[in-house]
VOGU-3710 file (C-alpha; in Angstrom, 3 decimals, decimal comma):
1> msaptthstt> 40,964/-42,041/-65,560  37,179/-41,662/-65,209  35,719/-38,782/-63,258  34,350/-39,621/-59,747  30,699/-40,104/-59,232  28,666/-38,520/-56,475  25,752/-40,159/-54,882  22,792/-38,091/-53,532  19,403/-38,732/-52,121  17,812/-37,918/-55,346
11> glltagsaph> 19,812/-40,043/-57,668  23,295/-40,478/-59,307  24,926/-37,350/-60,492  27,863/-37,794/-62,913  30,478/-35,285/-63,911  29,450/-32,956/-66,562  25,774/-33,371/-65,991  23,500/-30,383/-65,137  22,222/-29,866/-61,558  18,516/-30,283/-60,803
21> piltpqpsdd> 16,592/-27,076/-60,310  16,437/-25,625/-56,706  13,118/-26,582/-55,061  11,741/-23,035/-54,553  8,024/-22,701/-53,741  6,217/-21,454/-56,874  2,975/-19,570/-57,120  0,155/-21,883/-57,632  -2,008/-21,688/-60,779  -5,204/-20,962/-58,899
31> gsyvpnrgga> -3,796/-17,915/-57,073  -4,055/-19,584/-53,539  -1,676/-18,897/-50,579  1,854/-20,102/-51,017  4,035/-20,856/-47,854  6,404/-17,980/-46,972  5,380/-16,016/-49,914  1,837/-14,805/-49,149  -0,959/-14,785/-51,559  -0,284/-15,274/-55,303
41> glghavaggf> -3,444/-13,707/-56,595  -4,187/-9,938/-56,560  -7,054/-10,639/-54,217  -4,579/-12,019/-51,521  -1,589/-9,756/-51,923  -0,070/-8,834/-48,742  1,518/-5,369/-48,507  4,231/-4,744/-46,033  2,998/-3,424/-42,683  0,736/-4,422/-39,787
51> hlpawtpgew> -2,503/-6,454/-40,287  -5,127/-6,982/-37,760  -5,703/-10,674/-36,884  -9,018/-12,200/-38,154  -10,613/-12,549/-34,627  -14,244/-12,851/-33,865  -15,744/-10,007/-31,734  -15,794/-12,445/-28,718  -12,091/-13,131/-29,238  -11,349/-9,420/-29,590
61> igysalvvas> -13,051/-8,722/-26,280  -11,395/-11,647/-24,430  -7,983/-11,302/-25,723  -8,002/-7,457/-25,158  -9,201/-8,109/-21,560  -6,223/-10,406/-20,991  -3,744/-7,912/-22,442  -5,177/-4,993/-20,384  -5,145/-6,997/-17,217  -1,504/-8,051/-17,802
71> illtavaist> -0,459/-4,437/-18,396  -2,198/-3,179/-15,285  -0,888/-5,936/-13,213  2,632/-5,317/-14,374  2,340/-1,544/-13,744  1,027/-2,009/-10,224  3,573/-4,702/-9,347  6,612/-2,587/-10,571  5,483/0,666/-8,898  4,644/-1,121/-5,679
81> lwwmlhawrs> 8,091/-2,905/-5,808  9,796/0,468/-6,238  8,011/2,111/-3,421  8,586/-0,771/-1,080  12,278/-0,704/-1,628  12,786/3,014/-1,345  14,145/2,963/2,259  16,742/0,298/1,292  17,821/1,688/-2,048  20,623/3,606/-0,324
91> rdnldgttfs> 22,139/3,748/3,138  21,342/7,424/3,384  17,630/6,653/2,829  17,733/4,078/5,501  19,517/6,210/8,081  17,242/9,178/7,419  14,027/7,300/8,198  14,570/6,949/11,987  14,139/9,210/14,986  17,159/10,772/16,584
101> atplparhrf> 19,077/8,601/18,986  19,456/11,537/21,379  16,418/13,710/21,378  16,526/17,392/21,932  14,925/18,976/25,009  11,186/19,282/24,846  9,829/22,614/23,340  6,072/21,929/22,541  2,886/21,189/24,190  0,883/18,162/22,839
111> tllvpgrhee> -2,850/17,419/22,631  -3,493/13,793/21,871  -6,952/12,973/20,452  -8,299/9,464/21,032  -11,749/8,879/19,406  -13,561/5,635/20,586  -16,769/4,090/19,561  -17,986/0,732/21,049  -14,478/0,076/22,033  -14,679/-0,278/25,733
121> dvlgqtldrl> -12,599/-3,466/25,575  -9,532/-1,676/24,509  -9,777/2,051/25,168  -8,966/1,948/28,882  -5,638/0,333/28,469  -4,802/2,735/25,612  -5,467/5,865/27,670  -3,453/4,434/30,502  -0,504/3,722/28,156  -0,642/7,237/26,718
131> aeqdhpdfei> -0,664/8,737/30,295  2,722/7,090/30,796  4,420/9,349/28,226  7,744/10,764/29,604  7,115/14,140/27,862  6,677/16,966/30,415  3,694/18,775/28,681  0,728/17,110/27,078  -2,980/16,484/27,438  -5,182/13,584/26,357
141> iaivghddpg> -8,827/14,106/25,045  -10,892/11,016/24,771  -13,999/11,508/22,415  -17,003/9,273/22,907  -20,541/9,201/21,599  -23,583/10,226/23,499  -25,189/6,875/22,640  -22,248/4,699/23,703  -22,398/4,403/27,505  -19,843/1,506/27,643
151> tdrvareaaa> -17,041/3,413/26,014  -18,006/6,571/27,939  -17,749/4,749/31,253  -14,258/3,357/30,359  -13,094/6,813/29,264  -14,246/8,521/32,394  -12,628/5,854/34,621  -9,382/6,408/32,896  -9,928/10,184/33,441  -10,412/9,585/37,082
161> rhpdlirvvv> -7,153/7,679/37,269  -5,261/10,478/35,443  -7,191/13,635/36,352  -4,410/16,032/35,443  -3,939/14,417/31,914  -7,294/13,058/30,500  -10,488/14,680/29,858  -13,623/13,334/28,075  -15,488/15,076/25,275  -18,986/13,833/24,267
171> detspknkpk> -20,016/13,829/20,514  -23,663/14,338/20,136  -23,816/14,701/16,338  -25,418/12,210/14,178  -24,449/10,282/12,116  -21,079/9,857/13,819  -17,747/9,346/12,268  -14,003/9,774/13,159  -13,363/13,175/11,522  -16,378/14,690/13,130
181> alnlalqtat> -15,100/13,489/16,553  -11,647/14,883/15,833  -12,946/18,306/14,878  -15,126/18,525/17,943  -12,148/17,815/20,238  -9,880/20,197/18,174  -12,056/23,065/19,442  -10,861/22,638/22,969  -7,258/21,608/22,133  -4,553/23,568/24,090
191> gdivgvfdae> -1,441/22,152/22,676  0,486/23,612/19,762  0,891/20,158/18,283  -2,058/17,840/17,864  -1,591/14,111/17,663  -4,146/11,334/16,816  -4,381/7,808/18,115  -6,890/4,982/17,749  -8,601/3,378/20,698  -6,637/0,194/20,463
201> devhprllsl> -3,168/1,658/20,036  -0,164/0,531/22,100  2,106/3,590/22,286  5,656/3,662/23,469  6,301/6,007/26,431  9,155/7,836/24,755  7,268/8,639/21,555  6,231/12,199/22,342  9,753/13,265/23,264  11,150/11,856/20,051
211> vdsrftetda> 8,369/13,560/18,031  8,951/16,801/19,839  12,648/16,642/18,917  11,797/15,827/15,327  9,660/18,973/15,021  12,542/21,134/16,422  15,218/19,425/14,291  13,392/19,732/11,003  10,985/22,713/11,482  8,262/20,428/10,141
221> dvvqggvqlm> 4,513/21,130/10,101  3,662/17,421/10,174  5,472/14,385/11,729  4,164/11,047/10,777  5,213/8,174/13,140  5,308/4,486/12,458  2,422/2,106/12,927  2,724/-1,671/12,957  0,224/-4,485/12,942  1,578/-7,356/15,099
231> nfrtswwslr> -0,733/-10,413/15,143  0,456/-11,948/11,907  -0,606/-15,588/12,838  -4,283/-14,714/13,551  -5,561/-15,737/9,999  -4,463/-16,448/6,418  -4,676/-12,872/5,442  -3,407/-11,273/8,618  0,236/-12,087/7,558  -0,005/-10,125/4,360
241> nvleyyfwfr> -1,892/-7,343/6,134  1,056/-7,099/8,675  3,601/-7,006/5,854  1,620/-4,298/4,086  1,879/-1,991/7,148  5,566/-2,823/7,573  6,462/-1,783/4,031  4,106/1,107/4,012  5,426/2,818/7,158  9,041/1,551/6,888
251> srlhfhaksk> 9,594/2,658/3,274  6,704/3,821/1,148  5,599/6,866/3,111  9,252/8,081/3,228  9,185/8,020/-0,699  5,887/10,059/-0,736  7,239/12,509/1,759  10,476/12,900/-0,319  8,204/13,556/-3,291  6,310/16,147/-1,291
261> fiplggntvf> 2,986/14,416/-1,781  1,803/12,266/0,999  -1,383/10,581/2,147  -1,034/10,702/5,987  -1,782/7,727/8,180  -4,867/7,618/10,411  -2,870/7,664/13,682  0,460/8,372/15,243  0,381/11,506/13,147  1,126/14,992/14,599
271> vtkerldwse> 0,232/18,245/13,060  0,887/21,776/14,272  -2,239/23,438/15,668  -1,621/26,347/13,398  -1,909/24,136/10,258  -5,011/22,461/11,583  -6,681/25,760/12,250  -5,685/26,782/8,639  -7,296/23,723/7,198  -10,341/23,889/9,486
281> gwdasclaed> -9,443/20,490/10,801  -10,448/17,248/9,076  -12,913/16,753/6,146  -15,986/15,362/7,991  -17,537/14,110/4,699  -14,459/12,136/3,663  -14,065/8,399/4,351  -10,197/8,853/4,311  -9,839/11,978/6,375  -6,212/11,175/6,890
291> celgvrlssa> -5,396/10,966/3,235  -7,438/14,058/2,457  -5,711/16,084/5,041  -2,245/14,985/3,756  -3,208/15,940/0,193  -4,512/19,347/1,235  -1,330/20,081/3,419  0,929/18,836/0,609  -0,843/21,111/-1,889  -0,442/24,121/0,399
301> gakvvvaysp> 3,336/23,305/0,703  3,407/21,981/4,178  6,645/20,244/5,302  5,871/16,656/6,179  8,496/14,474/7,925  8,220/10,682/8,347  10,125/8,798/11,081  10,125/5,134/11,719  12,061/3,513/14,606  10,927/-0,027/15,398
311> evvtreetpg> 11,550/0,611/19,068  8,788/3,189/19,248  6,202/2,281/16,654  2,565/2,208/17,598  1,332/-1,245/17,751  -2,023/-2,317/16,312  -4,034/-5,426/15,357  -5,417/-6,578/12,092  -9,227/-6,401/11,765  -10,871/-9,228/13,647
321> sftsllkqrt> -12,628/-10,861/10,704  -12,517/-10,987/6,917  -15,646/-9,004/6,635  -14,153/-6,243/8,827  -11,081/-6,138/6,628  -13,177/-5,896/3,551  -15,190/-2,985/4,951  -11,912/-1,273/6,141  -10,273/-1,613/2,709  -13,482/-0,569/0,919
331> rwnqgfmqvl> -13,608/2,683/3,175  -10,074/3,540/2,326  -10,577/2,950/-1,414  -13,739/4,955/-1,485  -12,044/7,752/0,482  -9,284/7,840/-2,094  -11,848/8,233/-4,854  -13,422/11,064/-2,887  -10,107/12,730/-2,582  -9,469/12,337/-6,224
341> gkgewkklpt> -12,832/13,866/-7,158  -12,267/16,822/-4,682  -9,408/17,884/-6,876  -7,097/19,520/-4,224  -4,141/17,473/-5,647  -4,339/19,575/-8,844  -2,833/22,359/-6,844  0,377/20,573/-6,370  3,075/22,763/-7,923  4,853/20,250/-10,188
351> mkqrfyaryl> 3,772/17,801/-12,921  5,680/15,007/-11,170  3,731/15,572/-7,997  0,430/15,693/-9,756  1,372/12,482/-11,612  2,131/10,644/-8,309  -1,095/11,920/-6,816  -3,288/10,884/-9,759  -1,724/7,477/-9,883  -2,015/6,784/-6,082
361> ltmpfiqait> -5,547/8,110/-5,869  -6,752/6,212/-8,963  -5,380/2,969/-7,584  -8,760/1,702/-6,459  -10,064/2,160/-10,031  -7,060/0,224/-11,393  -7,560/-2,592/-8,859  -11,324/-2,622/-9,691  -10,690/-2,898/-13,413  -8,104/-5,529/-12,987
371> gllipvsvil> -10,499/-7,445/-10,620  -13,191/-7,472/-13,200  -10,818/-8,495/-15,930  -9,096/-11,350/-14,101  -11,937/-13,801/-14,155  -12,584/-13,169/-17,878  -8,837/-13,750/-18,528  -8,664/-16,992/-16,577  -11,810/-18,479/-18,215  -10,402/-17,487/-21,576
381> mltvkvptgv> -7,049/-19,146/-20,921  -8,747/-22,329/-19,718  -11,279/-22,693/-22,493  -9,778/-21,035/-25,711  -6,534/-21,530/-27,440  -4,855/-18,143/-26,923  -2,651/-16,805/-29,706  1,118/-16,943/-28,959  1,626/-13,161/-28,649  -1,220/-12,736/-26,172
391> alisfiplap> -0,041/-15,682/-24,162  3,443/-14,160/-23,943  1,974/-10,865/-22,832  -0,051/-12,502/-20,051  3,109/-13,861/-18,473  4,852/-10,432/-18,222  3,331/-9,709/-14,763  5,029/-12,852/-13,457  8,471/-11,401/-13,369  7,827/-8,478/-11,024
401> tlvllaveft> 5,496/-10,479/-9,074  8,195/-13,169/-8,237  10,584/-10,435/-7,320  7,915/-8,854/-5,098  7,446/-12,219/-3,371  11,256/-12,484/-2,788  11,301/-9,055/-1,180  8,307/-10,058/0,959  10,153/-13,098/2,090  13,007/-11,000/3,120
411> glaefgrtyg> 10,800/-8,345/4,693  9,041/-11,157/6,816  12,464/-12,356/8,004  13,396/-8,860/9,086  10,028/-8,161/10,702  10,575/-11,276/12,819  14,099/-10,304/13,856  13,030/-6,641/14,554  10,043/-7,512/16,765  11,275/-10,683/18,343
421> ekvrardyfr> 8,799/-12,955/16,586  9,842/-16,429/15,512  8,871/-16,742/11,783  8,374/-20,490/11,059  8,344/-22,308/7,666  4,510/-22,428/7,669  4,481/-18,661/7,791  6,557/-18,455/4,592  4,110/-21,136/3,041  1,104/-18,928/3,996
431> lvwglipyqi> 2,857/-15,917/2,482  3,157/-17,789/-0,813  -0,223/-19,493/-0,601  -2,030/-16,175/0,101  -0,522/-14,205/-2,715  -3,255/-14,702/-5,360  -6,232/-14,838/-2,940  -5,087/-11,545/-1,326  -4,770/-9,894/-4,716  -8,293/-11,063/-5,547
441> flalaavrav> -9,471/-9,600/-2,150  -7,979/-6,274/-2,956  -9,706/-6,302/-6,292  -13,007/-7,211/-4,739  -12,659/-4,384/-2,084  -11,961/-1,882/-4,865  -14,966/-3,128/-6,908  -17,073/-2,739/-3,851  -15,612/0,744/-3,284  -16,502/1,831/-6,818
451> yrqlrqqngw> -19,998/0,417/-6,432  -20,708/2,214/-3,257  -19,277/5,499/-4,669  -21,444/5,301/-7,695  -24,511/4,790/-5,480  -23,312/7,540/-3,190  -23,304/5,217/-0,172  -20,932/7,201/2,106  -21,793/5,707/5,534  -18,838/4,979/7,880
461> ektehtgahr> -18,311/1,263/8,233  -16,391/0,789/11,480  -13,678/-1,768/12,081  -14,039/-3,741/15,345  -11,097/-4,207/17,632  -10,441/-6,999/20,235  -6,884/-6,351/21,345  -5,263/-9,281/19,761  -1,971/-7,375/19,408  -1,630/-7,103/23,132
471> dapaqdatvt> -0,883/-10,783/23,403  2,451/-9,938/21,823  5,656/-9,505/24,145  6,132/-6,154/25,741  7,623/-3,593/23,450  10,658/-2,864/25,531  11,748/-6,609/25,584  11,465/-7,147/21,883  13,457/-4,390/20,185  16,875/-2,859/20,492
481> pigaarpape> 17,010/0,597/22,064  17,332/3,633/19,692  21,006/4,219/18,702  22,232/0,799/19,967  23,949/-1,653/17,645  21,623/-4,256/16,068  22,800/-7,872/16,068  20,647/-8,673/13,098  22,148/-8,227/9,496  20,856/-5,744/7,101
491> paflmasgde> 18,162/-6,762/4,783  19,398/-8,774/1,769  17,940/-6,210/-0,662  19,976/-3,249/0,742  22,072/-2,045/-2,131  25,718/-1,710/-1,566  25,978/1,585/-3,376  25,390/4,780/-1,422  23,624/6,356/-4,434  19,962/6,079/-4,974
501> r> 19,094/4,440/-8,299
//
């Protein structure tokens, strides 16, 4: 019986015949490159290890810019996300951020400082609101400029309405700024705790009683209360500005306080007179006097407590124009750079604290570098075929950014429930649409701050106020009283575990 035959694509193979050679790539005779085998000649031999790609100088610059921008954006997004979620990472964190439901009896006298400059439209109502505090022992000092008759008139009219509570101090220094005004009023303060408010603030009448109790409960040197911007529908950027404040005071400041390094807020902050006398008040040459004071007090071991109860947050408005917002953010960034250069943070006792301080205070530089690299990266991606590895790296920031956006969605919904504001579909759309433009704006403000700092332009750029937040519903009608059960569910990103991760 004959052996079976096998048909193949290369011909007929019979039993007993030899197989054809395996088709293995062989070195070429001229020593040229062979697929999957490298160079055949001695001049093209490839040793094991890493070899730099053969890019032109322009490609090296462009691809490196894309990689650096991607790494910076990723680092900023991840750290921002971690800080934003601090208050919700455990139930203990969330419960520990609020004022006491039943405050202790008053034990301190308060001096409230309210500087105002060209703010006659909002100052009078703020002073009247402060005079309604239910605390038994406090005074209010309004500070006005000698060259600002409109604000001076409004302040004196309020003092006439509340002669036992309000007095006016005139600042005759030049040039004028907020820390100078605060230091002037501090000289005549009679309270053992000094609080700072801005001229447009809407302050809850129970706030001082709750703060007084917090000082007694914790033996704190500083108590930082909550501040919340309200007019989130005013412009495309106001929504993001509002959410920034929400996460900053609701969560991030609590993380910084727990880390024992905290840049204080500009208002609704209360410091013992003893600590202010020790620090000789505020640094009049710093554009972020609140941050600078917080760094100095943290370096000296002061105990800082942050408390945020939506019922009693101080309500404010976003800047009235995009230009005002740009100037405000530039001033903050430049102030952070001044604090970094001053070096007080180097006195913090632990390496971890110094790391947090350096990272937070260098954020304007990081944002500025990222802002300069983003256009280069975009142009490169649109005009040049980017190598696969570089392209993959450029997509890394997308993951934390999408998570960040999801957290902002949840935060916006909770903001609406907490403050009785109806959040519509178009608000969520504006939140998504404004993500990239707002990041570009932050980078622009950082670049401008670096430019001003390098040119030693330290003039105070004031933010105008119009009282837009006062169109919102009255505070008492929009929030649940302290200690009462809340009908709204907990945020979706509150972890079930009681342990902080």
